[in-house]
N, C-alpha and C positions, 0 to 999 in steps of 0.2 A: 117204150118204158122210160120213166124218169128215175133219178136217183132215189127219191122218196119211195116210189113204188117198188124199186129194187130192194130196198131195205125191208119193207113190209113183206115182200114175197119171201125173203130169206128168213124173216122172223116166223113165218108160217111153217117153213121147212125145218128150221133149226131152233125152235122157240126156246128150249131149255138148255141149249148148248152155250158154253161160255163164249162170249164174243170179245170182251175186253178184260184184261187184267191190269190193275194199276195200284201200286202200293198195297198189295195184299187184298184188294177188293176185286170182286168179280161181277161183271155185268153180262147177263145173257142176251141173246139176240132178241128175245121177246121184251126184255126190260129196256133195251136200247130203243126199240120201236116205240114203246110207250113213252119213254122220256122225250123222244123227238116230237111226239104228238103234243106233249105238254108245252115244250118249247115253242112249237109253231103256234099254238093257241095263245100263248103269252105274248109273242111278238105281234100276232094279229090284233090283240087287244091294245097294243101300243101304237097301232096304226101302220105297221109294216105290211106292205102289199106286194103282189107279184111285180117283179122288176126292180124293186128297191134294193139298194146295196147295203149289206151288213158286214162290217169289218170284224175281223177276229185277230186280236193282238195278244196271243197267249202261248205259253209253253205247252209242250205235249201233255195232254190230259184227256180224260173221257169227255169233258165238257166241250173240247174242240170238236170231237166227233159228233156230239149231240147238236151243236150249233150248225155244223156242216150239213147234216141230214135234215135238221129242223128247218133250216133256210130252204133246202131243196123242196121239202113238202109244201112250204108256203109259196114257193115260186120266187123267193128272194135270191139275190146273188151274193155269194160269199166272197169276201175280199180279204185274204190272209195278209198279215203284215209281218215282215221279218222281225224276229225277236231281238236282233242286234241293232235295229234302227234307232237313231236318235229321234227325239220329238219332231225335229224339223223334217227328217226323212219320212216319218210317219205322216206328218202334215201334208206332204206332197201327195202321198197315196190317197189319203182320206179326201183331200180336196179334188183331186183328179177323178176319183171314182164317184164323187158326190155322195159319200156314204151317209145314210140316214140314221144308222145305229152302229154301236161298236160293243163287242164283248172283249173285255181285257182283264188280264191278271192284275192284281192290285199293285204289283211292282211297277207297272206302267202308268199308274194313275197320276203321279206327279207330272210326267211328261204330257199326259192328256190335258191336265189343267193348264199347262203352258200354251197349248194351241187351241183350246176349246172355243175361245171367243172369236177366232179367225175362221171358224168352220160353221157358217150359217145353216148348211144343210143337215149337219149332225145334230139330231134331236135327242137321242137316247144313248146313255152309257150304262152298261151292265158290267159290274165288277165281280171278278172271281177272287174272293178273299184268300190270301195266303197266310193270314194270321187273324187275330181278333181286333185289328185296328178298324177305326171308323172310316166310312166312305161318304162322299157327298153325292155319289151316284147310286143307282139302284143296285142292290146285291143280287147275285145270281140265284141264291136260294129263295129270295122273296119273289123274283120273277117266275121261277119254276112253280112255286106254290100257287101263284095267280093263274098260271097255265093249267095246273091240275084242277083248280076250281072251275075254270072256264070249260075244261074238257068234261068235267062231271055233269055240267048243265047242258052240254051239247047232245044232239041226237046220237044214238048208238052207231050210226053209220060212220064211215071213215071221214076224214077231214073234208069239209064241204064249204070251202070258201068261194067267193064269187067267181074266181077263175083259176082253175088248177093249172100248174105248169105243164108245158108241152115239151116233147122230146127235143124240139129245135130251140127251145128257150135257152138263154145263157145261164149257166149254173155258177160260174166262177169268173172273177177277174184275177188272173195270176200275173203279178208284175215281174217282168224280167229284171235281170241283175243291174241293168243300166250302166254297163261299163263304157258305153259311148255317149253318155248323156243321161237325162232323166229316164227312170224306168218306164216301160210301156206295159199297159194292161192287156195281156192276151185274153180274149174273151173265149171261154170254152163252154160248149153247150152240154146238156145232159147226154145227147147222142154222142158227141165227141168222146166223153169220158167213159161211157159204158161200152162203146164200140172198141176202144183201145183196151179196156179190161178184158173183153171177150177174146180179142186177138192175142193178148198176152197169155191167157189161159190155154189157148191151143198149143202154145209152145212150152210153157212151164205149168204143168197141171198142179193146181192146189185144190184141196178138198177138206171136208170136215175133220179129217184126222190130222191135219197140219196145224202147227203153231208157229206164228211169225213174231219176230221181235222188232219193234219199232223204236229206234233211238234217233233216226233221222228227224229233223224238225218238221212238224206237220205243215208249216206254212210253205214248204218247198214242193215243187211239182213232183219230184221223185217219190217223196213220202205220200203225197196226196193220192197217187195212183196205186202204189204197191201196198199201202197200209190202210187207206181210208176207203178205197173202192174195190180193189181186187179181192181182198179177203171177205168183205161184206157180201159180195156177189156169190161166193162159192163155199162159205161156211167155216173157214179156219178160225182159230182164236188168235188174238193179237195181244201181245204183252207190250205195254207202253212204258218206256223210260223217259224221264224228262231231261236227262243230260247224259252225255257220253263219258263214262268212267270205265276204262277197259276191264278192270277186275269185276266191277258190278255187272257189266254186260255178259262176261263169261259165266258168272254165278247165275244170272237169270236164264241163260241158255241151259244150264244144268238143271235148275229147279223146275223150270216149266217144260223141259224136254222139247226145246225149240227145234223145228225141222228146217226152217228157212230164215235166212238173215240177209238183209239188204243194207248196204253202207257205201260210203264214198271211200276211195283208195286210202286216204290218210287214216281212216278208222281201222282198216285191216292192218296197216303198218303198226299202229299202236297196240292192237291185240297181240301181234307177234312179239312185242317187247315185254309182255307179261311173262315173268320167269316160269318155266315149266312146272316147278314144284309148287307154284301158287295158282295153277289152273285146275279147276275141277274137271272131271271127265266129261267131255262133250261127245256123247255117243249117239244122239238122235238126229244131229244136224245132217241133212242130205246134200244141201248145196247153199252157196251164197250168191248174191247178185251185186255187182258193182256198177255204179253209174255216177253221173255228176262231174266226172273228170277222168282223165286217162289213167288206166290201171298199169303201173309199171310191171313188166314181166317178172322182175326180181321178186316183187310182192306176191304175184300169182303163184310162182313156184314155191316160195318159202311157206306160204299159207297152206298150200296143198300138202306139202311135206309134213308140216307141224300138226295140222288138224285133220288131214285125210279127206278133205272135200274140195271140190273145185269152186272157183269163183267164176260165175258166168258174167262176162262183161257185156253190158248193153249200152244203148245210147238213145238220145232223142231230145229235142229242144222243148221247152215249156209250151211252145206254140203247137206242138203235136200231141199233147195230152198225157204224158210226154213221150211214151215209149215208142220208138220206131223200129229198133232192131235189138236182138239179144241172142247170145249163144244158146242153143237149145239144151234142154236137159232130158234124158241123161247124156245124150251125145247126138251128133258129133260137134265138138267145140274146136275153135281155132284160136290159139293164144295170140293176143295182139289184135284180134278182130273184135268188133262189137256185134258180130253175128250177122245172119241174113235178116232181111226185113221180116216183120211179122206178116202172117197171112193177110192178104188184102191191101198191103201197103206197097206202093211203088217207090223205089229209090233209084235215082239216076245221078250221074256226075256230069256237071256242065262246066264249059270253059267260061271265060270272061264275057263272051258274046251269047251266053245261054244256049250253046250248042252242045249236044251230048258228045262225050269223048269216048275213046275206045277202052276196052277192058284193061284194068290195072293202071290206066293213066290218072294222074292227079287233077282234081278240079273241085268245084264246090258241090257239096251234097245237097240235092233237092228232093223234096218229098211230095207225094200226092196220096191222100188217104182220107177216109171219112173222119179220122181223128184230128185233122188239121183245123186249127182255130177258125172261129167266125171272122176274126180280125182284131185289130188293136182298138181299144176304147178311145174314142175322140181323136183318132189319128188316121184319117183316111189315106193320106199320102204315104205314110209308113206302111199301111196295110197293102196298098197297091204295089209298093216296091217289094215287099216281102213275098207277096202272092202272085207276082207277075207271071203271066203265061199259064196260070193255073197250077203252078208249082210253088211250094213253100221253100224259099231259099234260106237254108239254115245258117249260113256263115261259117260252116265247118268245111275244111279242106280234107278230101279223102279220096279213096279209090274203091272200086268193087272188083273182086277177083273173079276168076273163071267159074267158081262155084256159087257166086252171088253173095259172098260174105263181104261186109263193109269194113274197111280199115280207115280210121280217122288219122289223118296226118297232123293236123293242128287246126286251131281256129284261124279263119281267114285274117282277122284283125291282128293275130299274134305273129303271123309270118313276117320274117325279116328279109330285107333285100340287101345283101352284102356284096358290093362290087358287081351288082347286076345279077347275082346268083340268089335263088330262093333258099332260105334257111328256115327249117321248121323246128321250133324250140323243142317239141316233143322228142324228136330224134336225138337231139343233144342231151336232153334229160335222161333218156333211156341209156345212153352211154355212161353218164355219170352214175346212174343207179347200179351199174355193174360193179362199181368199186365197193368193196366190203365196208368201208368207213362211212359211206354216204347213206343217211336215213331219209333225207328229203332234198329234192333239187327242183329249181325253177329257173328258166332261162328267159330273159327279156332282151330287147334291143337297146343299144346306146348309140346316140348320134355320133357319127365320125366324119370329119371333113373329107377324108380321102375315099372311104368306102361307102359312105352314106349311112350305114348302120353296121354295128358289130355286136355279136352275142356276148352277154354278160350273164354269169351263172351265180345264183344264190344257193348256198348249201347249208344244211343242218346235218351235223355228224351224229352217227349212232353213238349211244352211251358207251363211254370207255374207249372210243376209237379216236385216232389222230391221223391227220394227213395234211400236207402243206399245199399251198396254192400251186406251186411249181409241179409237185407230184401229180396233182389232179389234171393239170393242163397236159402234162406228158402222157398221162393215161388216156385222155381224150384224143390226142394226136395219133395214138396207135389204133383208134377206132373210127375216126372221122376224117373227112376231107379237111384240108387246112383251113378253108374259109368258114367251116362250121365250128371250129374249135373256139371256146370262150376266150375272149381277150383278157378277161379279168374274172376272178372268183371271189365273191364276198361270203364270208362265213357268218352264220347267225345261229343263236341258240335254238330258235325255232322260226319258221316262216309264217307270215301273217295269213290268216284264213278267214273265210266267211263262216257263218253259223252252220253251214252244211259241210264244212271241212275242206272246201275248195281253196287252193292257194290264191291269194289276192295279188295277181301280177301287177295290177294298177298301182298298188302301194309300192311294189318293188321298182317300178319304172321311175318313181319319184325320189329314189334313194339319193341321187346326186343333186 
């Protein structure tokens, strides 16, 4: 099965059921299938063929979903671009992927003009208007009308281009965050994505009676799986929001009777900051899922107490489509764990020599599964390194307990070595989060002539709370070995974050 065929199958089963809600508009499964057919015919008319790359530089909207599945039907490869990228960052992605077309919101058109002449492969720009302003590129509505005309003249049979996509074909290039250099394009096939979806469903059942709320940016692997693929496979409705505003999110949960909500930890923290008397009753929510960054236990317990539902922490890198493990629902869950591996996924812990370690020993998390990427686009050496020995080396440091639950200690690259001792920033951050005045915390390493590195903490305080640097350091000394205690604490109004809400530790490392 391919993604396009998956959508068409769901459209036959749930044709009149609401698939997408956006700004008061409703699109059924049948309508989505028809719209993706029009898109595929329109792009075919422009000369886009199987294997061509089509970039999408857009905010959350139904058109993103239409492009995603329309490309899949055509056999084209979708290349999402981070909505926070500068034109130069977008240029790198477009050039590396050798994109032939791009679908972009009009707010990105000025940046596109800056880099267009340096992209000889890029032949077509399709603009999603955000107002009535003119564009030098083709408009989305014009393209879709051309697709409808082409579809009307086509045979009554399904899309019948020269070569239909195959399950093993690459469906997406998802570019990694690039914290250690330029982003790498993880190539994910139709099989990778659908297999991971089906494995997720066996742990967290979703069905036609469920309603999901998507506010995570659709360009990110987390949102791609849990909102663009998983619901479409099994029939839930998806409410789309194009930006995270805590009060708006809670209101949408209430109005649409949302049953499942996925977010990054910082979003849960901000929902908790909405005063109780300003929250509508959230009575249909069954559970939430956290990913993308470590979930502080303080937030887990506070959210469960305030909203009465658990947050199921899960994890997985982009290269694994991306879900590798998640705490099951309804039970049993282990707080602080990212759950056991999904059915069919093997997870082991390796030492620095790629040898498996014992239960509860810390090492690098490695993965073997049908959801593991095909490789990195145009980077054979990086591919061989990441997939050496047949295992995907995630770069996460963690352990597996006696019940098979995975605990992430920290990113391998974030680990500090202080006087020869390993310091995992997440452990220090968890200690800081225990203080009632701390809303956000991030720990990075600072060079030190004597010790090699020492931990430095960046803290944003909860509204109305105060605490001094000395008080926080004393607080940490009561909970941590001395070599783990931050040597300095810097206070910030807020910590820098990516578009997905993950704290940008690279920016913090450059503070001095």
